SERO-405229 format. One record per residue: residue in three letters; x, y, z of N, C-alpha, C in turn. Coordinates in steps of 0.02 Angstrom, whole numbers, plus 50000, padded with zeros to 5 digits. Atoms other than C-alpha are relative to their C-alpha. Example, Ala and Ser with C-alpha at 12.3 -4.5 7.8 and 13.67 -1.06 7.14 Angstrom:
! residues 2
Ala500454994150000506154977550390500455006050000/Ser499584994149997506844994750357499615005550037/
This chain:
! residues 446
Met500595003449943572145342454595499685004650019/Glu500224994050001572235362054642499144997949937/Ser500295003250033571115359954492499394997950027/Val500575007049974569855347154549499745003150059/Arg499974999749922570035353954738499395007349986/Val500294991549977569235373954688499344998249964/Thr500835005150067568015363254527499874999250078/His500555002349939567125354754684499745004450048/Val500384994849954567145369854815499265005049962/Gly500594999050051566345380054655499314998149983/Gly500535002450014565145368854635499474997650051/Leu500384999949943564565365454816499585005450032/Glu500324996450021564365381254824499795005249967/Ala500454998250083563315386354668499624992150048/Glu500405006849972562315367554766499785006150034/Lys500264997549936561795378054923499875006949985/Ser500484994450024561575394054824499394999849990/Ile500585002350026560475384554752499245001150026/Asp500255001249947559745378854912499765005450016/Asp500304995049981559495393054964499855005949989/Lys501004995750021558335401854855499584995749986/Arg500085005249987557685383954854499575002450046/Lys500455002649945556985387055012499675008550024/Asn500264997949968556765402755019499295003549981/Ala500554998550038555495404354872499344994450062/Ile500425003449938554535391754983499715003350051/Lys500024997049926554645401355150499395003849994/Gly500514995550033553765413555059499304997549953/Ala500875001450015552375405354958499734998150062/Val500495002049939551815396555120499945006150048/Phe500334994249970551945414255216499525004349965/Ser500524996550049550845419755057499464998950028/Glu500765004649994549545408555068499774999150081/Phe500164995149934549555412655263499415004050017/Ile500424993650020549135429155231499485000649968/Asp500634999650058548175429255089499394996750045/Met500605005049966546935414355187499985008250073/Phe499904996349918547325427455357499205007449973/Asp500434988850032546425443355233499614996349986/Ile500845001150074545055434255140499694996950083/Tyr500505000249965544255427755310499905004650062/Leu500244992349936544535443355421499275001450004/Pro500854995850012542735450755374499634993850020/Val500735005249961541765433255399500404998150086/Ile500234999249877542515432555607499895005250005/Ile500084994749982542915446555625499505005450015/Leu500494991550010541685461255551499194993850004/Ala501155004549996539965444455587499955004950063/Pro500584999449928539845452055790499635008949965/Val500404992750019539765472355710500035002049955/Gln500454999750071539055471455533499425007649997/Ser500674991849983537695486455622500415003449998/Phe499524992850007539335497055627499945005249928/Phe500064993050086539375503255432499164997449968/Leu500774998950024537335499755425499765004150025/Pro500484997349954535995509155471499204992250033/Ala500485001549954534765505155641499454992249953/Gly500365002749994533285498155533500014994649937/Val499985004950057533955487855411499884991550007/Ser500115006949958533185469455422500314997049977/Gly499815005849993533475453855459500514997849932/Gly499565002450052533615448755271500455002449947/His499444997450040534285461555159500655002350059/Gln499544998949976535485464955318500714990749956/Ala499585002850054536125448655245500445000849941/Ile499454996250055536325451555090500635003349985/Leu499554996150002537295464555118500504999850016/Glu499515003749968538465455455241500364996049959/Ser499815003850028538515444655113500474999149939/Leu499714998250031539045454255004500755003849986/Val499324998050007540835460855062500474992149989/Phe499325005050005541455442455078499754998249889/Ile500175000850072540695439954873500255005149947/Thr499804997450060541495453354804500744999050026/Thr499395004850031542995448254855500384996149976/Leu500025007350007542985433354798499875003149911/Leu500084999450045542345441654621500715004149965/Gly499464995550024543795455054616500764993649993/Arg499335004750023545295437854609500114998749932/Pro499675004250063545135430954439499875007149985/Ile499804992650037545115451954392501115000550005/Gly499065000649943546925451654506500284992949959/Ala499455005350019547495434654423500225000649925/Leu499934993850060547145441054254500725006250019/Leu500044991749999548005459154262500764995150039/Phe498935004349962549655448654383500164994049959/Gly499415006750061549755434154289500255002949948/Arg499794998250059550165444354150500875001050012/Ile499404995949948551555455054267500384992350008/Ala499375007249983552205437654314500524996349954/Asp499725004350055552275427254159500625007049949/Arg499504994750037553125444254075500575004250033/Val499484994149985554075454954192500494994950061/Gly499805006349934554265440154331499484999550064/Arg500145003849937553615429954475500005003550078/Arg500004996949939554335440154615499715007049996/Ala500114993450007553995457554539499165000150025/Ala501055000049990551925452254555499864997350067/Ser500135003549891552105443554738500215007650032/Ile499864993349983552825460954768499735003350010/Leu500344996250009551715470854686499135000650055/Ser500855003850007550025460554727500435001250095/Val500044998949917550655460454930499875003250030/Ser500144992149968550955476754960499185003449979/Gly500604996950011549365480854866499484997950076/Phe500365001949950548305469854993500185003950071/Gly500064999049951549165475155123499825009350011/Val500324991049991548795494155092499204997750018/Ala500924999650007546905491855048499734995550063/Thr499875006449939547045476955239500035010350052/Leu500024993649945547545496555312499585002650000/Leu500454995850019546205506555233499324997850043/Ile500585006149987544855493555296499955003550089/Ala500014998249928545435497155483500005010249994/Leu499984994550021545415515055445498995003249996/Ile500854995950051543355516255373499825001150086/Pro500184993149940542505528955492499214994550033/Gly500575004749960540655520555572499455003149930/Tyr500694998950002538775522555508499855006550002/Glu500304995449971538495535155613500445006349988/Ser499294994850020540185547355555499545000549904/Ile500315000450065539735544355381499324997549938/Gly500575002150016538225536155340500184993949940/Ile499905003250014538075524055215500534998749952/Ala499234995749997539725529555139500564990850030/Ser499945006049960540185516755274500384995149961/Tyr500125007050015539595502255216500394996849934/Trp499745003150040540135503355032500955002849984/Leu499304995549982541795511855093500324991249999/Leu499595008149982542255492555164499704993849916/Val500085003250068541225483555005500625002249952/Ile499344998550067542455492654853500884998350038/Leu499264998849992544115491254975500034990250011/Arg500055003549989543665473454985500234997049946/Phe500135003850075543245470454810500915000849957/Val499304999050023545115479954779500364993850039/Asp499695008749956545805467354912500064995349983/Gly500095005950029545165453954816500275000549924/Ile499344996850074546125459654632500525000250039/Phe499295000049975547695461554759500114993650001/Leu499695006349993547465443454822500004995549964/Gly500035001750045546945436454677500724999349939/Gly499594998450020548505444654596500854994050047/Gly499305004149940549775432354747499644993450016/Tyr499725006150022549385417054689500225000249943/Thr500015003850072550045418954506500865002050025/Gly499545000049967551645425454588500474996650018/Ala499775004549967552085416754750500254992549987/Leu499975005950017551595401154695500434995049959/Pro499675004050034552175396454539500755001250029/Leu499435000449973553875403054595500564995350040/Ala499835005049945553795391054743500314992549959/Ile500075007550038553475375654613500665000149954/Glu499365000050082554755380354468500655003050056/Tyr499495001449959556105380354614500064993250024/Ser499955005549938555625364854713500234994349965/Arg500015005750021556445348754666499484994449932/Lys500565003950034555175335954526499894995150075/Ser500195007049929555335324854693499485000450041/Gln500154997149908554775335554805499105005849979/Arg500734996050003553455346154728499465001150043/Gly500755004849968551955335454796500035002750070/Leu500134998749938552595339754970500115006850010/Val500144995850002552935357654930499425003249984/Gly500464997850014551385360254865499264999850083/Gly500735001949929550485352855045500135006350045/Leu499684995449968551605365055125499845004850015/Ile500114993750053551025378655034499154999750010/Leu500614999349991549225373555051499614998850103/Ala500015001049931549455370255247499775006750043/Gly500114997149962549475386655283499505003050008/Phe500914995049991547545393155245500004995050065/Pro499995000449930547245379655382500145006550073/Ala499504995349930548525387855514499815006949987/Ala500124993050023547705406055434499374999550030/Tyr500744999749979546225400055485499875000850104/Val500014998149934546715395055663500075006450023/Ala499734992449968547825408255705499155007549990/Ile500504994349996546145422155643499475001150068/Asn500575000649928545055413955795500425000650037/Val499864996349913546285415555924500015005150001/Ile500064992549989546475433055880499395003049996/Ala500704999349957544725432755892499605000050055/Arg499865002549932544485425356039500525005550026/Ile499554992449952545825439356114499795005849993/Met500334993350027545025452656042499145002350058/Phe500865002249940543165445356113499975002550072/Ser500044996849949543875444056258500375008150039/Leu499814994549977544715460856289499755007149961/Phe500544995050037543375471456171499424997150013/Pro501014999150014541605471256241499614999349929/Val500464999750098540565466256072499544999950038/Gly500674995749985538945475456070499805003049968/Gly500194997650031538095486555998500835006949956/Pro499414992250025539045502155870500395004350058/Gln499704994749925539545509856048500334998449992/Ser499575003449964540425495156111500755002449990/Ala498974997350008542445496156127500224994749952/Tyr500075003050061542235481756014499675001549930/Ala500244997650057541415488555874500315009549968/Gln499884996550004542295504655900501014999949975/Trp499145001050023544345497355887499944994349996/Gly499445006450002544445480055920499754996649937/Trp499755002150062543925475955761500475000549937/Arg499374996750047545445486955677500294996050032/Ile499195003249953546755477255796500394994749947/Pro499515005050042546795461555670500125003949949/Phe499814998950049546615469955511500465003449983/Val499414996249974547995479855564500784993650011/Ile499815004650011548825467455606500074994649950/Gly499935001950055548535457555435500645002449939/Ala499544996150018549195473655381500765001549993/Leu498955001949962550885472355473499854995749968/Met499685007050029551165453755379500015002849948/Ala499574998950113550875459155197500495003850017/Gly499334995350032552055472555240500694994750017/Leu499255005649969553615460155321499854995949939/Leu500035003950068552845449555157500515001749954/Ala499744992150033553475463255030500614997850046/Leu499394999950002554865466155116500484993650007/Tyr499815007450004555305448555144500384999849938/Tyr499784999250086555275446454939500285003749958/Ile499694996250018556335461054916500534998150037/Arg499105000550002557775456355007499994992750001/Lys499945006549965557525439255044500114992649915/Val500115007750076556795427254866500365005949915/Thr499554999950094557645427654685499585001249955/Glu500294998650104556785431354509499824990250002/Ser500245008150042556065409454462500605001149924/Glu499495003650071557615403154377499774998049923/Val500005003550056556625391854263499515007149972/Trp500094994250036555655409454198500285005549961/Ala499434997650003557105419354196500474996049954/Gly499605004450092558045404354055499584999749957/Lys500344999050074556405406353953499935004349984/Ser500094995250015556115420053949500515005349940/Thr499574999850027556735430653816500075007150018/Gly500174992549983556265447853876499565006649969/Lys500584993850071555355455553745499354994350009/Pro500715000849992553665454553752499854997849951/Gln500595001750057552755445153627499244995250010/Thr500735002050000550955435353631499945000350067/Ser500115000149929550245439753785499784994650024/Ser499965003349956550205426953901499074998750023/Ala500405001250011548335429253913499674998849916/Gly500405002250088548065425353706500104995249985/Arg499775008949980548925408953728499554997850023/Leu500255003849970547905405053850499294998549980/Thr500605002850010546385405953753500054995949930/Ser499835004650078546965395553591500444995750011/Gly499635006850020547415379353544500134996350081/Lys500185003549953548025367453687500095003050080/Thr500094997749915548465378053826499065003750019/Phe500564997849988546455384153806499674993350023/Arg500435004049996545845368753792500554996550109/Asn499714996949915547195365953986499755002350032/Leu500344993249966546035380954052499504996150002/Val500755001849984544155372354040500384997350022/Gln499755007549948545105353854104499795003950051/Val499764996149936545725365454248499265003150030/Leu500894994649960543865377754257499514993450029/Leu500315002649975543005361554259500344996350084/Met499545004549941544015351754406499945004250051/Met499854995149924544225367354516499325001649977/Thr500825000349962542335369654504499824995050032/Gly500225007049935541935351854581500245003050045/Phe499775001649914543155356954718499895004950023/Trp499904993949997542865373154729498894999050028/Leu500645000749976540975367554760500024995450057/Thr499985005549900541215353154907500225003950035/Gln499924994549967542575365454976499205003250060/Asn500304996149968541135378054999499394996850037/Val500375003149937539845364155060500044999750063/Val499625003849934541005358855174500555006450050/Gly499724995749937542055375755230499275007350004/Leu500334995749955540505386955236499554999750003/Phe501305003849976538545378755225500374999550081/Leu499795003549947539365366955387499995005350037/Pro499714996949928539785379855516499215003050014/Thr500764999149979538095386955510499624996950010/Gly500405002250014536965378455421499684993850046/Ile500385008649979537065361855503500235000550055/Leu499385000049912538525363755677499575007450031/Leu500634995649959537155380755716499574998950003/Lys500634997950005535805378155644499684993550020/Thr500595007150039535205358855600500464998050072/Leu499925003149946536335351455773500185006650056/His499824994849948536205369355888500564999950028/Leu499144999149956538265370055935499765009250040/Thr500114989949975538265387456026500735001749972/Ala499484997150037539665398255944500564996250036/Leu499315004349984540965390356056500234994649990/Gln499945005750021540765375056011499774996649928/Met499805006250089540555376055822500805001450008/Thr499364998650006542235387355837500494995850015/Thr499445004450004543185374555939499764995649972/Thr499895005750070542585361555807500315000649956/Leu499504997350050543375372155682500464997249989/Met499504998749955544565376455772500384993649981/Ile499735008950047545135356155764500124996849939/Ser499725000250058544825350955611500575002949959/Tyr499584993850062545895366055517500525000450035/Ser499505003549956547185358255648500224994049961/Val499955006650031546965341855588500124999649931/Leu499665000850062547095346755416500505004649971/Cys499435000850022548755355555413500384994949982/Val499505008449999549635339255452499534995349937/Ser500235003250076548325333055313500215000549935/Tyr499854995950046548725344855200500864996249965/Ile499055005949979550865336755210500084994649954/Gly500155005950015550095319755207499694999649917/Ala500555005950088548905317555054500515007049947/Gly500034995650016550185333754967500834990649982/Met499525004449988551735319154983499544992949962/Leu500475006950007550275304454940499995000949897/Gly500445000550075549825311054764500935000749969/Gln499594999950033551745314254732500234991449999/Leu499905007050027552015295554743499294996649966/Ile500555005750025550245287454669499855005349912/Gly500194996550075550125301454540499565006350028/Arg500644995749982549095315954552499385000249972/Arg500515003050054548015315754412499534992750035/Thr500515004049976547305299454521499905002050079/Met500254999549918547415306354688499485006350005/Leu500294995350013546465322554611499334993049986/Thr500465003650028545155310454547499604994550043/Ser500175001149961545205298754689499375004650066/Ile500714995049945544615312554816499375002949966/Gly500855000650040543075315954692499814994450014/Leu500565004850002542405300854696499844999150096/Leu500194997849944542795298954869499615007450051/Ser500644996149976541835315554913499574999350001/Ser500755001850014540265310854821499634994050022/Thr500445007849959540025292054929500395001750030/Val499685001049958541265294855063499555006550053/Gly500464993950024541015311955086499425001950020/Ala500814998549987539245311655078499794997050040/Phe500055004549927538995298655213500155004350037/Leu499884998249963539685307255319499605005850035/Leu500414993950031538755322755267499364999650047/Tyr500795001549987537125313155299500044998650054/Thr499885000549937537545306055448500085006250045/Leu499854991349976537945324155523499655002650003/Ile500734995249967536355331655479499694997150043/Glu500125004149971535675314955554500055000250095/Ala499425002849929536915316355729499515002850039/Val500244996149942535395326155821500114999950086/Asn499995001349905535755315755992500735001550007/Trp499335001649991537745315955963500395003150031/Ser499594998449943538905319256087500605005649956/Leu499814996750049540115333956036500744996650006/Pro499065004650047541925320756022499784998749965/Phe500115001050071540795313155873499735003849961/Ile500324997250023540225325955822500875005049957/Val498805000150041542265332855787500274996449969/Leu499755004750047542675318255751499814999849927/Thr500345000150086541415316955592500365002549964/Val499884990750023541725337155565500694996349971/Cys499485002250006543855330255555500084995149956/Gly499765005850071543535313755417499695003849957/Leu500494996850049542225324855333500585006249965/Ala499694999250014543535339355323500604995249962/Ile499585004350036544885326855262500034998449939/Thr500385008050052544095315555146499825007849955/Val500324998250054543435331555054500605004449979/Ser499604994950017544815345855070500634996750006/Ser499135000850012546355336355042500095000549918/Ala500164994750065545995340954863500615001849988/Trp499374992150003547105357654889500674999849989/Ala498865003549984548885349854937500004998449941/Val499785003050075548765340954761500005006949947/Ile500394994750055547765357654661500585002749982/Val499674995950025549295368954680500384997949966/Thr499755000950019550325359454618500114997249913/Tyr500405002550079549525352054471499705004149952/Ile500154997150024548885364954407500555007449969/Asn499334995750034550565375154370500314992749968/Glu499875003950029551175359854338499864996849897/Arg500395001050051549725358554172500255006649952/Phe499324996650061550635373954081500825000250008/Ala499424998750015552055379454010500165008350023/Thr499624993749952553255391554080499645009449997/Gly500134991150000552615409253981499295000249984/Val500375000849977550985406054023499934998150074/Arg500385003049913550955396454207499715004450070/Ala500024994449942550795411754321499285002749965/Thr500564999550024549275417154223499334995349995/Gly500405008949996548525396454199499815001150058/Phe500375000649952548595395954363499885003650017/Gly500374996949989548085409654413499115001549998/Val500505001250029546415410054310499684992450021/Gly500115006549989546255393154320499624999450087/Tyr500215000149929546325394554527499465004649989/Ser500454992449974545005411654534499825000449966/Leu500854995950027543725413554405500094993350003/Ser500575006250006543265393754432499475001050080/Val500335001249940542765399454615499105001949992/Ile500184995450004541485410254532499034998350023/Leu500445008449995540055395554491499714997950070/Pro500195002149945540155389854650500005004950076/Ser500344992949955539715406254753499714999850013/Phe501224999349976538015403854717499824994550025/Tyr500425003649949537875389654831499504995850046/Ala500714997049932536595393454944499544997249936/Phe500454998850021535475398254785499924990949966/Tyr500255007350006535805377354695499854995350047/Met500155004549971535475370854861499215001750011/Asn501064997949981533545379354883499704997249914/Trp500375006150016533335373554709499994991650028/Leu500055006849985533965355654762499554995750044/Gly500595002949935532795356254920499415001149954/Ser500484998150013531405360954797499634992149965/Val500125005750012531295343854733500254994050047/Met499695006549966532135331354891500005004650065/Pro499904997849943532125335355057500635003550035/Pro499734995350020532755350455084500714999850064/Arg499295001549938534185345855241500494997349946/Phe499735004850031534745333055132500105003649930/Ala499764996550038535125348254986500674997850020/Pro499374999349987536975348755047500334995849972/Val499335006850035537595332255020499724999049948/Ala499565001750077536775331654854500395003049980/Leu499494998050032537685343054818500725003850000/Leu499585000949958539075338954911500334993849914/Cys499795007450042539025320954775500405003349947/Ile500154996750077538635331454601500835005650016/Gly499304995150018540525344154635500464992649996/Gly499575005750004541265327754685500194997049919/Val500195001450074540655320354509500375005849956/Ile499614995950074541205336454409500834999350038/Ala499474999449980542715336854501500794992149988/Cys499845008950020543015317854450500355000649936/Ile500085000150087542675319454267500725006149996/Gly499404994450007543795336854284500674996349993/Ala499304999249974545325328354359500044993849925/Leu499915007950053545055311954217500195005249944/Met500174995250048545015325254100500835001549970/Gly499424996749996546835330354114500254992150006/Pro499315006250017548585319054087500244999050076/Glu499534997949938549665315254238500425004949991/Thr499734993050028550835328054276500605000150058/Lys499385000849954552055323454415500554998949957/Asp499325002450033553405318054296500375006649936/Val499764996550069553305333754170500655005350055/Asp499444994149977554885346854180499825007149967/Leu500224992650015554525363654208500445004649964/
């Protein structure tokens, strides 16, 4: 009897230990997504009023817009490089090591951005320092997806992987809301004006320092609280074999990658229409909302997304991730396109109706992301999972990043104001076809 009791107690302790490791890994992934997204959107929101701080006064409006866009685009271009580099680390050395290295890297890069002098101090080197550091930042941010997220999915119970994926991605809208709140506080504390204003000199630096501090705390969390993925450790021999990058470009794994890249190209395209073009292209320029009305609308819709992501992840667990992704691609090109069309025509609508329509559009189009993290991780074997997920998730963002050019081309063959509707339809169809090309994955053993 004593032996049975000891065995039972030992089993309970072992189970509790696994539960603790699982919770820590999932918390780490949620925090990682939040901090990653916080860092990505810092220049979009925080630097928007003070781009002149980094540029000469004589730059024309058109050239200034191009130079401003490079700050964001270079971050995106760095992500697939980081996914490949850190994916190899995560597959060969471990998910935890890749997470610690990547989050430490973008924490340092973000802090260095906060220290950049303005154009009046060092000339055009100020702008190029910003661009280069954002590119380096993008490399480390791309690396973050290869460690923390696969580690959390591998620790999750099969029946809860959908919920975990939704929880992780809820960090994205939460970060967007948080950074807007911080931006409003900074705008109220430091007057926004020219290069000599308090905000231009000091105000914008504080959110970057906050981002760097959060990254440092996350690195410490992984060092102290998160253990290596037992799925990876159990299947790794510890000896270098064919590199994960090499395995990714051959045989069945390569076919899986092509399918994921096609599907993700469609979803990135739909997301860029709703996430990047909608705020300025429609809410500001077409509906003529004030800046305050626009940010309020977006903050409400992103708050709603936090909840909808969790629900979408659970629904994908119930009906299947392939079914969910296919359905969202189809809904984006039909219901989403209709909502976007009505929004473009809603010149005389009151603000509450605009907010409701934007929320409906965001839920219809963006819910796919609650399923994507889990789905892509399930599409690749353990030895190549981190690289496959990172590359599939990050490399696919490049072509959709040129969405503005595609809308210009579409605008030459149709009324330009409806070009975003057509692009949303195209993106939804591509995503739907890509999802149909892949298998159902919810019952896959990792």
